[in-house]
Steps between C-alpha positions, in 0.01 A plus 500: 500500500812575300472608137651272243632583158720777379496819701625837384782486753601153378488607136715806562745297708530241224550770237772662708669165553496425127642842416769472768594152380538628147713792614722276711532247217612782273766615744845367445819550313462605140869496419590358159845373586433161347525305824864565580632484144620859514849529365523131414469551125171314479212652307231671700235247612226713351545533128355780294231259385400424858480870581287580196272210590464639853421845362235355267349304788486806726350711223236237442414486871481879514272517195264245651496686833437829321214340306334377820545835674394708198183290476435576866559869435245484218244353737559784746459757223176338385350488849598861566345612170180304559462563874646844584373471859777243564777746410595590857580140590633378166718786375795440738496127422478565127795737521704232680413248227610752237836534681531119503453487123779753453732322744448160338545618141807338334653828387343726758264646240170323543209527266195585705263374234236262624184331386175671588250259647165563655522479881237331715160666520509661843785676678517234774527218244759696302715549810465129585611414146805725545584319825485167317720640219756618757506149652561348156778753432664420835487128422649556154787711632567253781514211252749693286740526796626147440651588163607858567856618561558649847438868422182429304388252768522774762293733282242230425474415869434865582238533229335172607488617861350833391238318291407287801465810715293668229274195487439523872431874482264455205311223681448734795408788266240280328331444837474878547390577142133557429356252253 
């Protein structure tokens, strides 16, 4: 009898397809020649106001993405502090999340401050909670792709794909973790 539902292979394939779609959607010409108005004496199609609005929009998207990722980083730090036995499996993932916070920061200088919360009681439950948090972060970054400019969309797609992979790895780690 064939299994039904979402399989790990299907989930990873879908995540890869979403990330690839976002990357391909972000590919294209970024030239600001005003649609062929070069040298015709017409004002540039993008006014200074439009550009500042785009910058504000991108900054806002970056701040939201940093907030989501910094919250995730805080959860990793809390689980590692509470359940030191999970350090071997969680430290590389936590370090990757820290790099994501820095990459997403609007000015490149990210604040790594986060809220301390109490993780789940046992190590297995804490790792499962981290897997769920990674899935939520991936969904948030994927949703932000629609409004992001091409370069930020590529970054968000990469971070979303990494979060999906982390979720899978954490789900498998939870199965191996003693309760």
